[in-house]
N, C-alpha and C positions, 0 to 999 in steps of 0.2 A: 202905239201901233208897232207891230213886229216888223223887223226888216224882212224883205223878200228872201225866199230861200235862194242859196247860191245856184247859179246855172250848172247843169250837169256837164261834166268834163267831156270834151269831144273825143279825146284820146287818153288812154292810160298806159303806162304811168306818166304823171305830169312832172315837169321840172320845178325845182324848189330853189328860190334865191333868198339872199339876206338883204333886207331893205332898211334895217335899223340896228344900231349897236349901242349898248350902254355899259358902263364900267364904274365900279367903286372898288378901289384896290389899295393895298398897302403903300403903293408908290404913286398914287394919283386918284383923285375922286371924281373923275369923269373920263370919257373915252380917250380924248386926245392927250390929256395929262398923263394917263396911264401909258399910252403908247409912246409918247416922247421920252418918258423916264425909262420905259422898258427897252426901247431901242438904244438909248444911251447907256444901258447897263446900270441904272441908278437903283440900288437896292432899297426895298421897303422894310427890311428886317432890322429890328432894334431891340433894346431892352424893353421888357413888358412895362407898359405905363398904366394899363387899365385897372390893375390891382397890385397888391404887394406880393411879389414873387420870391421874396426872401426865403431861402431854405429849399427851393426846388432845384433839382438837378439841372434842369433847363429853364432858364429865366429870360429867354429871348423868343420873339415871335414876329410874324409879319402882320402887325395890327394896322387897320385902317386909321389914319391920323387926321386930325382937324376936320372930322366929319360932322357937319351940322345936322344932326338928327331932327332938331326942332323944325327945320325947313321942310321936312317931308312928313312929319307926324307930330301932332301936338303932345306936350309933356304928359297930359292926363292919359292919353292912349298908350304912350310909350311904356308906362309902368305895368301895362297888362300884356305886353308882347315881348318876345325875345329879340335880341339885337339883329337877328337875320331880317326882321321885318322892315325896319327903316332902310337897311342896306339894299334889300330887294326892291323896295319902292323907288328909291333914288335911281338905281340902275334901270328899272323898268320905265320910269318916266323919261329918262334920257333916250332909251331905245325907241319908245313909242313916238316921242317928239321928233327924233331923227327920221323915223319912217313916215312922218306926216299923218299920223293916225289920231291925234288928239284935237278936240275942238277947243273953243275959247274958254270953256269951263273946266278943262283938264280931264274930260271924259273921252272915251274912244268913239270914233265914228263907226257906224255899222256894228254895234256891239255883239250882235248875234253871229257875226262872221269871223270873230276873233276868239281864240281860246288861249289858255295858259297851260304849259307843260314845263315844269321846273324840276331841276335836279338838286337834291339837298341831302347830305349825309347825316350830319349831327342834329339838324333841326334845332329845337329849342332847348338843348341839353344845358347850356349855360344858364338859361332862364329857370329851368327846373332846379338847378343847383342853388340858385339864389333863393328860391321858395323854400327848399329844404333847410337852408341856412337860417331863414327866419323862424321856421318851425323849431329847430333845435336850440335856438337862442330864446325861445319862449315869446316870440313876437309874431305869432301866427296871424294876428289881426292886421298886420301890415302886408300879408301875402295877397296876391291877386285873386280875385274871384274867378278869373279865367285861367287858373293854373292848369286845368286839364286840357282845354282846347289849344292853349298857347304852347303847351309842352308837346303837342302832337305834330309831327313833322308835316303831315298832309295839309295843315291849315295855312301854311305860308302862301300857297297859290290862291286860297280864298281871300287872304288879305289884299293881294294884288288885284283880283277880280273885283272886289268891293271898292277899292280905291279908284279904279279907272272905269268902272261900270262894264266890265267884260262879261258877256253872257254865254260865251261858248264853254267848252269843257274846261275844267279847272283841276289839274292833276299834278301830283308830285311823285317823282321816282326817287326812291331812297335805297340804293344798293351799294353804299360805300363810296369809294373814291371814283368809281365810274358813273356815279349818279347823273351828273350833268351831260356827259357824253351820251349816255343812254337816253336822257330826256331829249336832247337834240335829235338823236336818231329816231326816237318815237315820234317826235314832231315832224321830222322829215317824212317818215313813212305815212303818217296821217295825211299830210298834204299831198304826197306823191300819188296816193290811191284815191284821192278825191273826197275824203271825209271832212275836210275843212279847207278854208281858203287862206287864212292867216293864223299864225300861232306865235305868241310871245314865249320864248324858251330860254334856256341857259341854266345857270346855277348860282346858288348862294350858300355860304356856310360861315359860321362864326362860332367856333367851339373853343375859344381861348379862355379858359378859366382854371382856377387852381386845381379843382378836382380832376378835370380832364387831363391837364398836364401831368398830374400825379399818376393817372392811369396809364398814359403813354409811357411815362417813366418806368413803370413796372414792366412794360414790354421791352424796354431797352432799345427803342427805335428812334428816340430823339437825340439830336446833337447835344453833347454835354461839354465838349472841350473848348468851346469858343464863346462862352458867355461874356467875356471881356471884349470880344471883337465880333459882334453879332453879324455884321455884313459879310464876314468871311466864313460863316458857319455852314451855310448850305452850299455844298460843293459837289454836285453830281458828277460822277465818272472820274473824280479825282482820287488818287490812291490814299489820301489822308481824310477822306470823308468819314464821318462817324454817326450819321443819322440825319433825319429830316428836321426841318424847322416848321412848327405849326404856323399856319397863315389863316387869313379870313378874307372875305370880300364877296362881291356880286358881279357877275358878267352876264348880260342878257342880249338876246338877238330877236329881231322880228323876222320870222320866216314867212315867205309868201309864195303862192303859186305864180310862176314866172309870167304867164300871159296877163294875169290880173295886175301884177306890178308894172309891166310894160304899158298897159292901157292907161294907167293913171300917172305915168311918167315918173315913177319912183326911182330914187337913186339906188343902185344895186352894187353891193360890196363884192359879191361872189355867189357861187352856187354850191349847195350841198349836193354832192354827186353820188355818195355811197355811204353805207353804214353796215356794220356787223358787230356781233358780240359773241363771245365764247366763254367757257368756264373750264379751268383746269380740273375741277372736282377733286381737289387735292388736300387743301388745308385751310384752317380758319384765317390765317394771316400770311402764310408762307407761299411763295411761288414754286411751281415745279421747275427744277433746275434747267430743263432743256429749252424752255422758251417756245415750245411748239404751239400752245394755244394762243398766246398773244400774236404770234406770227400768223396763225390761221385767221384771227380776227382781221388783221390788216389785209391779208390776201382776199378774204371774202368781201371786205368793203371795196377793194379795188375791182373785184370781179363784178360786183353789183353796179359800180360806176361805169363799167365798160372801158376803164383805163388799164394800162399795163404798168409794170414796174419801171419800164423804160421812160415813161412820161413823167414820173414823179420827180419834182425838183427840190422838195423840202419835206422834212419830217419833224413834227412837233412831238417831243418825247415826254413821257411821264416823268422820268428823271428825278426820283425822290431824294437821292443822296444817301440811300441806305446801301450797305455792303452787298447784299444779295440782289436786290431789285435792279440796280444799275447793270450788273453783269448779265442777269437774265434778259433784261430788255435789249441789251446789245446783241445777245444771241438770237433773240426773236427778230430783230431787224435783219440780221445776217440770213436767217432762215427765209424770211419773206422776200428780201431783195437780192439775195445771192450775190453775184459778182458786182452788182451795182451798189451794194450797201456802203462800200468805202468811198463811193463817188458822190453820194447825196449829202448836202449840208443838212444838219439837224441841230436842234438846241433844246435846252431844258429851262422852262420858265420858272420853275421852283427855286432855281439858284438866285432869282431876283426878288420874288415875292413870298417865298416859303410855300408850304403845302396847304392850300385852302380846302383840303378834304374833298367833299362831294362837288365842290365848285371848280376843281382844278381842270377838268376837261373843257368846260366852257371858257375858262381863262385862256387856255391854249388855243382854242378855236378863234377867239377874238384877236389874240396876238398874231395868229397866222393870217387871218383875213386882212388885218391892217398891214402886215408885212407884205402880203401879195399886192395890196393896193399901192404901196410905196416902193416896192422892189428892194426892201431892206428887211433883214431878219435879225432878231435880237441875239445877243451872245449867251453862252453858258458861263456865268460868272465863276470865279475861283477855281477854274480848271487849270491849275498851274503845273501839276505833276500827274498826268493821266495814268490811271490804273492800266497795267499791261493787258488786262482782260477786257478793257474798254478802249478799243482802238479805232473808233470811227471818227468822222469829221463832225465834232460837236460845236462848231463855231465858237471856239474858246475865246473868252475875255472881251472881244470887241464885235460889234454888229458887222454884218457883211451885206454888201450890195449884190443881190442875186435876183434876176427876173425869174419868176416862177409862175407856171400856168396851172400845175397840179400839185397839191400837197396832201399829206396824210397826217392826221392827228391821232396819236396813240394814247391809250389810257389803261391803267392796270389798277385793280383794287383788292381790298380784303375779301376773303372768301373765294379766292382764285378767279376773280372776274376779270375779263378783258373786253375792251371795246375800242373801235376805231371808226373814224370818219374820213371821207375823202372830200376835199374842197377843190373847186375849180374857179379860175378867173371867169367872170361873166363873158360869154361869147365864145369860150374855148370848148 
């Protein structure tokens, strides 16, 4: 028997709140472990352990450690899917459980009223690389019969829908490093305008493989100078930074129409209040130097939220630790916030977990929501000698106790893409 259709909204636009959070990260395999380590500035970056990285210019990464994939997906199925699938399933189960939406059999309640909108940049690239390796070694019979669907980025949401019996929309946004920020924004707009009641959203990426690291190495964007001290390699806004460190993980959120959440007595972490995205229309990988478009994305998101720059108490930065991006993002913040830019605390999560590509925006949103909950915000690690062109308050080295009502999460990606979300404490 089908669930009844959701009631028509009395007024539009509707308010959208977060009622569940899940995380599988290089520094913690569940929400609270991730947050405790992040707040304490405990790095998840180490020497690559999942394969032999000998000979690579960069042999370090933010890998998820001690992750029990067998607890979320049996061994037979795991050989047919990329690593993103068990990561996404684990984080999704935690978020759905946290939101109180799973029944005793691990399936969602009211499956027709819940959808999946996930962000993912690299998809199953590492899986595809493994299948090619089998082919070139003459072991094609060992390759998965599902090499085509499992190599397709869009199927990761289907894996989640199938696992939990979710019957609503099942979509993946894949547009580079802004993928999960845009997925959360898309989910927010879908709920805001009454097209759904609940959506599981966020991001997952796992692109740590020999071939992918080689490709990034050709672009000269990875840190190469600190393979012997990996925890010190990712250093956003520091004058001695030399590139980003690749990361992986999954960060998921249950978004819900506010009145529905209140009626069922759901725990509420905060509210998604605004979203916007722009494009520099400039270059495949390089940012326009002036920071105008990322600044415009943040300004538009604030305008949609109805909040002003005066109300913002924290900014979650993209903070890749690359020479150009950190300078341009600093300029963008100054353009958006003007005289307040130097007064707002902000920090870069990638200094702690590395750069999880398309999942990075969701990671920043989760860290920001938990920071707003506790009144503490994580540090930017390794910021020992600030770049003179990066002269804002980046919460260097140690977490800071800051009560925040309104926060902005900024994200920048390949292809000149920019995206921003505005978060609010519930009730504000």
